[in-house]
C-alpha positions as CSV (number, residue, x, y, z in Angstrom):
1,M,-165.8,66.8,-0.9
2,K,-163.0,66.7,1.3
3,N,-160.1,69.3,1.2
4,D,-156.7,68.1,1.3
5,I,-156.0,68.1,5.1
6,E,-159.2,65.8,5.6
7,K,-157.8,63.4,3.0
8,A,-154.6,63.4,4.8
9,I,-155.9,62.9,8.3
10,D,-158.2,59.8,6.7
11,L,-155.0,58.5,5.3
12,L,-153.0,58.7,8.4
13,K,-155.8,56.8,10.3
14,D,-157.2,54.5,7.8
15,L,-153.7,52.9,6.8
16,S,-152.0,52.8,10.2
17,I,-149.1,55.1,9.0
18,S,-146.5,57.6,10.4
19,I,-147.3,60.5,8.1
20,A,-149.6,61.6,4.8
21,V,-148.8,64.1,2.6
22,V,-151.8,65.4,0.1
23,K,-151.5,68.2,-2.5
24,N,-153.8,68.4,-5.3
25,D,-154.8,64.9,-5.3
26,K,-151.6,63.7,-5.2
27,Q,-150.5,61.5,-2.1
28,Y,-147.4,60.4,0.0
29,T,-147.6,58.3,2.6
30,S,-144.8,56.6,5.0
31,D,-144.7,54.3,7.9
32,K,-141.1,55.2,8.7
33,K,-141.0,56.3,12.2
34,G,-139.8,59.7,13.5
35,I,-138.8,62.7,11.7
36,S,-136.9,60.9,8.7
37,P,-139.9,60.9,6.2
38,L,-140.1,64.6,6.4
39,L,-136.5,65.2,6.3
40,D,-135.9,62.9,3.6
41,L,-139.0,64.7,1.3
42,L,-137.3,67.8,1.9
43,Q,-133.8,67.1,1.1
44,K,-135.0,65.5,-2.3
45,N,-136.9,68.3,-3.1
46,L,-137.2,71.8,-1.3
47,V,-140.6,72.7,-2.5
48,F,-142.1,69.6,-2.1
49,F,-144.3,70.8,0.6
50,A,-145.3,73.9,-0.9
51,G,-149.1,73.9,-0.8
52,A,-149.4,70.6,0.6
53,S,-151.3,69.1,4.0
54,V,-149.3,67.2,6.3
55,A,-150.8,64.9,8.9
56,D,-148.3,63.3,11.2
57,K,-148.5,61.1,14.4
58,V,-146.4,63.3,16.4
59,I,-145.4,67.1,15.8
60,G,-142.7,68.3,17.7
61,S,-140.8,71.6,16.7
62,A,-138.2,69.8,14.4
63,A,-141.0,68.4,12.6
64,A,-142.8,71.8,12.8
65,F,-139.9,73.6,11.5
66,L,-139.2,71.4,8.6
67,M,-143.0,71.6,7.5
68,I,-142.3,75.6,7.7
69,K,-139.3,75.3,5.7
70,G,-141.2,73.5,2.8
71,N,-144.3,75.9,3.1
72,A,-146.5,73.2,3.9
73,T,-150.2,75.1,4.0
74,A,-152.0,72.9,6.7
75,A,-151.0,70.3,9.4
76,Y,-152.5,67.6,11.5
77,G,-150.8,65.9,14.7
78,E,-152.2,63.5,16.7
79,I,-150.0,64.6,19.3
80,I,-148.6,68.2,19.0
81,S,-145.9,70.2,21.3
82,S,-146.7,73.5,22.6
83,K,-143.8,74.8,20.7
84,A,-145.0,73.3,17.4
85,K,-148.3,75.1,18.0
86,K,-146.7,78.4,18.5
87,L,-144.5,78.1,15.2
88,F,-147.3,77.1,13.2
89,E,-149.2,80.6,14.4
90,R,-146.1,82.3,13.9
91,Y,-145.7,81.3,10.4
92,S,-149.5,81.3,9.6
93,I,-149.7,77.5,9.0
94,D,-153.4,76.0,9.7
95,Y,-153.2,73.1,12.3
96,N,-155.4,71.0,14.3
97,Y,-154.4,67.8,16.5
98,G,-155.8,65.3,18.5
99,K,-153.6,65.9,21.8
100,Q,-151.3,68.8,22.9
101,V,-148.5,68.1,25.3
102,D,-145.9,70.5,26.6
103,F,-143.0,68.8,24.7
104,I,-142.3,65.6,23.0
105,K,-140.7,62.8,24.9
106,N,-137.9,60.5,24.1
107,K,-138.5,56.7,23.5
108,N,-137.8,56.1,27.4
109,N,-140.5,58.6,28.1
110,D,-137.9,59.9,30.8
111,G,-136.9,63.2,29.1
112,L,-137.2,65.2,26.0
113,C,-137.0,63.7,22.4
114,P,-133.6,64.5,21.4
115,L,-134.8,66.2,18.4
116,E,-137.4,68.5,20.5
117,K,-133.9,69.3,22.8
118,L,-132.3,70.2,19.7
119,C,-134.8,72.5,18.7
120,L,-135.4,74.0,21.9
121,N,-134.1,77.6,21.7
122,I,-134.0,77.9,17.8
123,E,-136.9,80.2,16.4
124,N,-135.5,79.9,12.5
125,P,-137.0,77.3,10.2
126,E,-133.4,77.6,8.2
127,E,-131.4,77.1,11.3
128,A,-133.4,74.3,12.6
129,Y,-133.2,72.4,9.3
130,K,-129.6,72.6,9.0
131,L,-129.2,71.3,12.6
132,I,-131.6,68.7,12.1
133,S,-129.8,67.4,8.9
134,A,-126.5,67.3,10.8
135,F,-127.8,65.8,13.9
136,L,-129.2,62.6,11.7
137,Q,-126.2,62.6,9.6
138,S,-124.1,61.8,12.5
139,K,-126.7,58.9,13.7
């Protein structure tokens, strides 16, 4: 019998979606790009991720902070940044990944993703959540 993170990973790969969240046989999936599915869920319900397993195409530091803020139990990223790994270790979140990169790149592949840049010197999930929310609301 598969555990929640295995189910989330299977959903991510089988459905060609961007994110899958599994918690006690309940599932949430989205094909929205970027960090918006994570932020939307967290803004609607601050405890949505509590005890949940999250599989995402790309996990940079911003995504990791949101999963930490929501108390996710486990995470999988097809691509994960070095800082995201360190954050998961610091906050004792089980994680696995396909490929590690130094940082998440922007859409043009010529620099840091704006949210990765925003969270570069942040160490607190609450502070990151506020900055990410404000940044995306300004867009």
